[in-house]
N, C-alpha and C positions, 0 to 999 in steps of 0.2 A: 796459677789463683790461690787467693789467702780462703782461708778458711773464715766463716760465718758466724758469729759465738751467736746469733736470732734463730740461723735456720739449726743449728744443735741444740738450741733452748725447746724451740718448738718440736724437735723429733725426741726429745726426753720427756717434754710433756705432755704427747700423743702417748707415748709408751707409757708412761706412769698413769695418767688417764685410764688406760686401758686394765694395766695391773690391779690397781687400786676397785675401778667399777667389776671386775669378774672377782678377784679373790678377794678382797674386803665385805664391799658391796652392803649388804643390808647388815653388817655388823654396825655402822656408824651412821649416825645422821648424815653425814658431808661426806662420807666415798658412798652412801644411797645415791647421795645428789649425781655422782658422777656414775650411779652404775643405769639410773634414769634420763639422765640428760639426752635429748636427742640426740645421736652418735653422729649424725649430719653437722655439728656444729664444729665437731673436731676440722672440719674441712675449711672452714669460714674464714682461717688466720692464712689459708696456703698459699691466696692469689698476694697477698701483703708480703710477706713472705717473700715469695718468690719474686714478687716486681724490686723490692728492696735488693735483693742477692746480684741480680742483674745488673742494677744501674750502680752498684759498688763490684760489682765485677766479682763476687766470691762466689767459690763452690756451690753448685746446685744438688749436690749428690744429697746431702740430708734435709733440704725440704722435699725434694724428691719422693726420700722416702717416706717420710715424715705423712705426707698429702698420699701415698700407697698405702700405706698401712691404715690413716686415717677413712680412706675409701671402701678399703677391704674391714675394716671395721664397721661400718655402714652398710654393708653387704653390698655393694654394686658391682661387685664381681661375683657376688653367689652365681652359682651357675649347674644345673643338673641335668642328666638325660634323665624325661623323661616319658612314659609310656601309658597305654590305655590301662586303667584298673580295672578290678569286677565289682568290688565298693565303693559304693562314692557315697561322702556323710560333708553336709554343709553345716558348718561354724558361723550364727550372725548375733551381732547386739543389735536387736532393733530400736533401740533408744523407746521403749512403748510406745513404739509405732506412730508416733508425735511427726514425724517427716513421710510417711508412706501412707498405704492405703492395703487393704486386705487382697485387692486384684493385682493392684505391686508383687506384693511380697508372694504370692501364691504364684506369679506370674515367674519369680524369680526363682522360686523350690523347685517347678517345673521345667524351667531350661534348664537348671541344673542338674536333673537328672538324679536329683540324691535319695538315697535307699534311706536314711538317718541324715532329719536337720535338728541341730541343736539349737534352739532361740534363746539367747538371756534379754534383758529388761524385756520381757516378755507378758510384762503387767501394763495389759494396753491401757491407754489414756482414756480409749472410746468404749465401755461396756460391751457395745454390740460386735468388735471388732474381731476379738478370737471367734468367738462364733462363725462369722462371717468368713474368716480365714479356714477353718475348719468343712465348713463346708467347698469349696472352694476345691478339697484336696482328698478328693475322696481314694479309698485305699491305702489310708495312710492312720496307723494308733498312731493318740496322742495323749500323753502321760507330764501332765506340771509338778512344779514344786516351787513355791511362795513365785518368784519371778521368771524361772526358768521352765522350756520345754522344752521337751523332745517328740518328734515325729518319725515314725515307724513305717519303712514296707514292709519290712521281716517280721516273721512272728515273733509275737509278744512272749516271755515266759514269766520276766517278774519285774517289778517296782521297787525299789527300798528309798527312800527317802532321810536326808543327814542334816542337822542345822549347823549351819557355820557361826563358831563365835561370835558375839559382839558386832552380830548387825543382824536383820532381818532375813537374808538368806536362807536356800539351801542347795542343798549338792543333790542333785536328780543321779539315782545309779539304775539304768535299767538293763536287763537283761535278757537280749534278744536271742533268734536262732540264726546264723549266718552257716552256709555249706553244711549244715546239720548237724554245728557245732555251738556250744553256748559262747555270745560276745558280748559281755559287759561294754558300758558304755556309762562312761562320770558327764555328767552337762555342769560346769561349774562357772562363776561366776565371782570372781575374790574379788576383795574390798580394793578402795586403792589409798594409798600411802600419800597422806595431803601435803605433799614436798610445797604447794604452795603455801604453807602454813607458813616459810620461811622468808616467806618477805616479809611481814610481819612480826618476825623472830619468835613464832610459836614454836617452840622447839619441842614442848610437852606433846603437841598436837599431834606431831610429825612423828614421836616415839609411840603414839597411843595406838594412830594408825599401823604404825610398822607394826608395833606387835599383836597387835588385833590378826593381823593379814600371816601374823607366824602362824599364829594358836589355827585360823582357818585352812593354812598348807598343812597341818597337822593332821588334819581330817583327812587330806586326800590322801596322804601319805598312809592312813590307819587303814583307809579303802583299799589301796594298793599293795599292801603287803595281807591282806586278807583275803584279795582276789584271787581266783585258781582260772587259770586259762588265756586266753586272748583277751586283750582289757583296754580300754583305748576313754581317754581323756580329752574334752576337746570343751571348750570356752573363752570368755570375754576372763583373761586371768590378769591381768593389769601387772604383767612382769613381762622386761624386754628379754630377748634373749642371752643374758647374760647375768651372772651373780648368784650367789651362793641358793636362792629362791628358785630358779629358775635351773638350776644342778639336780637340785635334790626334787624336783617331779620328776624332770629326764630320768634321772636313776631308775625312779620309781616305776613309772609309765613306761619309758622306752623312747626314743630316738624322735626327737619334733620332725615333723614332718618337713615344715620349709629346709630343715637343715638335709634331709635324703630324699625330699624330690621338687622344690622349689626352684624358682629364677630371681635373680634380683631383691631388693630388698623386703620386698615382702610385707609392706608397710600397711597394716588394716588397721593403724590411727590415724590416717594423712593429716589432719591437720598440725601435726606434732612429729610426724613424719617417723612413729613407730609404730614399730612389731609387738603388740602385747595380747593378740587374738591368736591362740596357739591349738593345733593338735597335737597329739604324742600315742603311741604305740607300743604295747608287748603284744609279740607275735601278731603282728599284722606287718605288714612293710607298703610304705607309701611309696607309689611307684609317679605320682604326678599332683604337683600342689599350684592352687592357681588362686589367688586375689581375682575378687572379680570384683566389676565397674559399683558406681555409688544407687544402691538401693534404696535412698534415701534414710541414713542416720548417719552419726562421726562415725561410725566403724564399716569396715567394707568385711562382706562376706568371704569366707574361705572356704573353698572348696578341694576335697582333698581324696582323693582316690587311691585302692590298695589292692595288695593281692595279697 
């Protein structure tokens, strides 16, 4: 059976997209686009290329391999052994509460049985939302910084707030006591790189938002470098699980919880099939990671159990 140039081109294309998106990524605008494009798109050509190979009686090896690589890159084969943990941490971008109610959000937190809850976009659109939510969650201490909020059932030791450059957001560093030792918890919401501006040809805006987020990542890296003892980062990082920024954060804060203890693609931004909400930890081991069902936001809640 003769070779298929189309199948080989598809295979090489998948490999090239992966290499550029993973290792060049944020260095240029166009490789940034490759890194942040929903990886499920890599699979779209597979049925057409496969059909063409069958029709022309070409070898199927390259297209099958390309499809497997694309599916793997999209996280479809991701699987880990899971077990129950002793510390439960919930991360959730609540979109200012515009699609939910205090009762529904409190019910989610209660059913998750979370010891720590890291909320982003918690600058609720309705003035009474925050007070109503807190009243429904007795036993939690509440700390806030701009639009991020951390709720804790663990004893609170210290709270610090840090400005994120080039926007109005702040990073919230909360030190709690867990198993008799201090645990540093970083709640962050990084800015979005406005790749949609490419459609209008506004490369300058893309570069500006990319550079702004790089400066914000620098704040997180500095916090990690100065922190002593167990450290946990959680939040809407607006970063897919690939590229230079993701590797920098993982090197500073420790393994990604979904990589260590998740199953499946773990999409936390379902409309674009992206995983951009993360938890990373140092001196903690994730043993079970789950993306919970829709609870009234454009993001999905991420629940991680640690030992």
